[in-house]
DOROKE-631916 format. One record per residue (C-alpha): x, y, z negated. Coordinates in steps of 0.02 Angstrom, whole numbers, plus 50000, padded with zeros to 5 digits. Layout:
BEGIN
XYZ ...
***
This chain:
BEGIN
500005000050000 500545017950030 500775030249887 499105038449933 498205021649929 498985017249761 498445034049691 496665031049753 496725014049667 497215022349502 495775034749518 494575020249554 495215010249404 494955025249289 493195027949356 492795009549327 493445010249148 492335025249111 490795018249200 489355009149115 489954991649077 491774997549078 492944998948930 492095004448766 493645013648706 493905023148868 492055027748874 492135034948697 493555046948735 493345065848755 494475080048808 494925083048626 495285064848581 496415062648732 497445078448702 498645070448577 499045056648701 499535069648831 500835076748712 501425059548657 501675053648836 502625069548878 503865066548737 504065048348790 504515054148965 505815065748890 506525051548784 506715040548938 507625054549029 508795057248881 509185038548880 509415038549070 508295023149070 507585024249246 506465009049232 505715015949072 505555033049152 504545025949295 503405017249170 503195032849062 502855043949213 501455031849256 500735034249082 500865053149103 500015052249273 498605042449192 498265057249077 497975068549229 496795055749306 495905053049139 495575071649111 495015073649292 493815058949279 493005066249124 492885083149211 492055074949362 490785066249250 490365083049170 490205091349340 491685103049316 492845097149455 493555081449537 495345075149552 495455083449724 495375100849648 496935099649538 497875092349686 497275106149802 497705119249671 499505113449647 499805111249834 499195128949869 500175135949721 501815128049774 501645134849950 501105152049889 502505153649761 503875147849880 503785161150016 505655158650045 505265140850102 503525141850178 503545160350227 504685173750293 505545178950131 507305173850079 508075168649913 509895163749889 509925160049702 508845151449573 508655167649475 507955176249629 506705162049649 506155163449467 505965182349479 504875181049634 503885166749555 503475177749405 502975192249520 501815181349623 501065173749466 500705191149398 499905196149564 498805180649558 498205184649382 497855202749430 496775197149577 495795185749461 495585199749334 496625189949211 498115201649203 498685201949020 498825218348926 500665215248888 502095206048970 502135192748835 500255190448815 500145176248940 501385165448844 500325152648748 500465154548559 500135135948537 501825131248609 503125123748491 504065138348414 505715134248500 504895133248671 503895149048638 505505158148592 506295152548757 504835159448857 504795175748760 506665178548778 506655174448964 505145185448999 505915200248907 507585197748994 506715197249162 506025214449124 507775220949089 507685220148899 509265210048873 511065210548814 512315215148950 513445200148917 513675185048805 514915194448695 513505205848639 512435190548598 513825183248491 514005200048403 512135199948367 512295182148302 513635187948179 512535202548127 511035191348094 512115178748002 512755192547888 510985198447855 510455180747815 511905178547693 511455194947607 509625190747586 510035173347520 510875181547372 509405192647328 507845184247399 506355183447399 505925167747496 504895177447625 506415188047669 507505172547682 506245164747802 506165180747903 508045182347923 508235163847964 506945166148101 507955180648172 509515169848170 508625155748263 507945167848393 509695174248433 510295156248451 508905153248578 509545168348675 511325161948663 510725145548741 509905155448880 511535164548919 512505148348935 511075139949031 510745126548901 508995120948852 509025122748661 507635109848641 508645096848735 510255101748647 509435099448478 508635082948530 510345076348581 511115082148418 509705073548323 510085057448417 511945059348379 511585062348195 510455046948188 511835036048262 513195042548146 512085041847992 511625023848034 513495019948033 513665028047861 512175018147798 512875001847866 514585005747793 513855008747620 512864992547630 514434983447688 515294989047529 513874981847426 513284998947371 511785010447384 511765029147420 511555033447237 513165023947198 514185031947337 515155048247321 515035061847452 516875058947490 516535040747535 515075045947643 516145058847732 517475045547762 516185034447847 515495049347944 517215053448014 517445035248057 515805035948156 516415051448248 518045042948297 517085028048363 
***
């Protein structure tokens, strides 16, 4: 079967599952009950990419595709739209927002493409009467804080509100670190939280300057920490001890051993 035929088969399977006499669980689901699965499947796709497990990635992308078909089937049943409409929408959007490919415009760099993409997006919203009052208003507030910070920083930088070079960002990082150290000594907790937030926001901007996704960088560090900590845990058990019986110096010795390995 062709890819189109296989996609049609997936749509038909989903319709059958939701139809009378289909699957009781699938028939019980609503837009709200399925939402958590959409997020879960997204993170599983990201985990497969991090692991460079291509077989697993193919499987997880299938699960993610199912979420699109599931939502579209429920929308069709409610008379909102059918699966054809999301497909038409993204096809038209990709052509419209790539005038350097499908039109007469030119773009030589990725930054030029992103700038034009944002301009076209703003024009689209204006035509629909959805133009936000402020430049940052269209950034969803429900995003994870780290992702929201990335979008805010990028949007502001695109408008010209940015440091001239990475040296200035590092200087700002030192400034915020000093402010954080000062407030730690005097409190209160609200001020400590506020200054820590400022410090994290500058780090997000630092990641932007060096073209690193801070979310992915932190995920990889988390994975690295898990692996090294597991070595420490195994080393303590191998010595017939528990954490409470092990000094920090012994733990550090095992940690350094994990780093060398």
